[in-house]
N, C-alpha and C positions, 0 to 999 in steps of 0.2 A: 949215780944220782940223776934223776930226771925232774925237770922243772917245766911247768907249762903255765904261762900267764894268760889271763883272759879278762874280759870286761871292758876293753877299750871301745871307743866309738867317737861319734861327733857330738859335741856339746857346746852350748852357747856360753859366752863369757859370763862368769858368775854362777855357773851351774856346778853340778857335782857328778862324780863317777866313783865307783868302787872297783878296784882291780883285785883279782884273786890269782894266787899262784898255787897250783896243785903240785905237791912235792912227793916224790917217792924215792926210796933208797936211804933216807935219813929221817930222823924225827926232828921236826921244826923246833920243838921246845928245848932241845939241848944243843942247838947250833946257832951261830950268828948268821943271820940272813939279811940280804940287802935288796933294795929296789934301786935300779939305775934307769937312766933314760938317754936316748939319742935324739936331741933336737935337730931339726933339719939344718945342715950346714955348720953344725957346732960339734964340739967334742962331747964324748960320753960323760954324763954327770951322775955322781952318786946322790940319790935323792933321800934315801932313808935307810937306817940300819936298826935292826932289832936284835939285841943280844940275848943269850940264853938266860941271863939274869932278869931280863925285862927292860934293860936299859935301852933307850931309844935315842937316836941321833938323826938330825935332819939338816938338809942343806938350808942355808939362810933364805934361799929363794922360795922355800915351801913351808918353812916353820910357821906354825899357827894355822895353816890351811890343810896340811896333809897329816894323816895319822896312820902309822904302821902297827899292825897287830897280827896275832896268829890264833888259829883254832887248832888246839892240840888234838882234839878228837878227829877232826877232818884232815889233819896234817896239811893245813894250808896257811899261806902267808897272805895278808890282805893290806891293801893301800887305799884308804879312804881319802878322796880328794874333794875339797870344797873350794868355793870361790875361785873357780878355775879361770886362768888368764890365757890369752893367746900364746904367750911365751911358754906355757906348759905343754904346748903341742910337741909331741915326741913319740917315739916308740919306747915303751916301758918294758923293762926286763927284770925278772927276779934272778937272784944269783946266790950261790953258795960256793965259796972259794973259787975254783976254776970252772965250775959248772954253771951254765947259762941256759935259760929257756929261750924259746923262739921270739918272745916278746909280743906285746899287744899295742896297737896304734891308738893314740889319743889325739884327737883334733879338736882344738878349741877355736871356734869361729862363729861369727854371726851370719 
């Protein structure tokens, strides 16, 4: 399984970004996939989970602002992030079981 996250960058507080995870080796629509993040100086945090049934689970810190989805045709996992806050600054990773992508850096700063 290979996972590659992209779409990170520098954004001002209140702004939006969409992260994408390109997946190969498995079909995203039949697996439970996750987005995690590594905030600077803090432990890794589970941000969002998308189950094969479509069930979504979000961390309290992002619920209502982030949306996880998938594109079955492109076999990608997406994380739409709105109303970004400085505390959302982190390296974001997509994950399936023990497989991790390299991550993409999101910096929220004015």
